[in-house]
C-alpha positions in Angstrom: 106.9 131.9 49.9 105.6 135.4 49.3 105.0 138.4 51.6 101.2 136.5 52.3 102.2 133.5 53.3 105.0 133.9 55.5 102.7 136.5 57.9 100.0 134.0 57.6 102.5 131.2 58.7 104.1 134.3 61.5 100.2 135.4 62.5 99.5 131.8 63.1 102.6 131.1 65.4 101.9 133.3 67.5 98.5 132.5 67.9 99.0 128.4 68.5 101.5 129.9 71.2 99.2 131.6 72.6 96.8 129.7 72.7 98.7 126.1 73.4 99.6 128.7 76.7 95.8 130.1 77.5 94.1 126.2 77.0 96.9 124.5 79.3 96.2 126.3 81.6 92.6 125.9 81.2 93.3 122.5 82.1 95.8 122.8 84.5 93.0 125.1 86.5 89.9 122.8 85.4 91.3 119.3 86.8 93.0 121.1 89.8 90.2 122.1 92.1 89.1 120.1 94.5 86.9 117.0 94.0 87.7 116.7 90.3 87.7 113.6 88.2 90.0 111.7 85.2 88.9 112.3 82.8 89.4 110.4 79.4 89.3 113.5 76.8 91.7 116.1 78.7 94.4 117.2 80.5 97.3 115.8 81.4 96.9 111.4 81.4 100.0 109.6 82.6 100.2 106.7 83.6 101.1 108.6 87.0 98.2 110.9 86.9 95.5 108.6 86.1 96.3 106.2 88.7 94.0 107.8 91.1 91.8 110.8 91.6 93.8 112.6 94.6 96.7 111.6 92.1 95.1 113.6 88.6 94.0 116.6 91.1 97.7 116.6 92.5 99.8 116.4 89.1 97.7 119.4 87.8 98.5 121.4 90.3 101.9 121.0 90.6 100.9 121.8 86.4 99.3 125.0 86.7 101.9 127.3 88.0 104.3 126.7 84.9 101.7 126.6 82.8 100.6 130.8 84.6 103.7 131.6 84.1 103.5 130.0 80.1 101.5 132.1 79.7 101.9 135.4 81.7 105.4 134.4 79.8 105.2 134.2 76.1 101.7 135.0 75.6 102.6 138.5 75.0 105.4 138.6 73.5 103.5 136.3 71.0 100.8 139.2 71.5 103.8 142.0 71.1 105.5 139.8 68.1 102.1 140.2 65.6 102.8 143.8 66.3 105.9 143.6 63.8 104.5 140.6 61.3 105.5 142.1 57.8 108.6 144.7 59.1 111.5 142.3 59.4 110.5 139.2 58.1 114.0 136.9 59.1 114.3 138.9 63.0 110.5 137.0 63.2 110.5 133.7 61.7 113.8 133.1 64.6 111.3 134.5 66.9 108.7 132.8 66.2 110.6 129.4 66.6 112.1 129.8 69.9 108.9 131.1 71.3 107.1 127.8 69.8 109.7 126.1 70.9 109.8 126.9 74.2 106.8 127.5 75.0 106.1 123.0 74.4 109.3 122.6 76.3 108.0 125.0 78.9 105.4 122.6 78.8 106.8 119.3 79.0 107.9 120.6 82.3 105.7 121.5 83.6 103.4 117.5 82.7 107.0 116.0 84.0 106.5 118.1 87.4 102.6 116.9 86.9 104.1 113.2 86.8 106.3 113.8 90.1 103.9 115.3 92.5 101.2 112.2 90.8 103.3 109.7 91.1 104.2 111.1 95.3 100.4 111.3 95.5 100.3 107.5 94.9 103.1 106.2 96.2 101.9 106.8 99.5 99.4 104.3 102.0 
């Protein structure tokens, strides 16, 4: 891979982490507001969260703090690493891979928390 391609891939990955975290926060925030209804296009679409409007809101509200922490921790790290793109390519590629993996794992954990919260609400009489 030439230098330009390496830099493009690194910038895209770090930008992707920032976009992923910001999008997840916005979705969880908008869908956790009182009165939010289940949608077919946006949100954490699991059987538990789709069970009722209350389960939908509870699931997104439970995932929101984790989504915020993800954005607070990983987005600034991505911005800092963007400053080093091209200086130490091997280190940047390792950090880039770790940030992408951690962001996906973090969002999977948030999704599991949302599922548990929605299940708890749905199982109430």
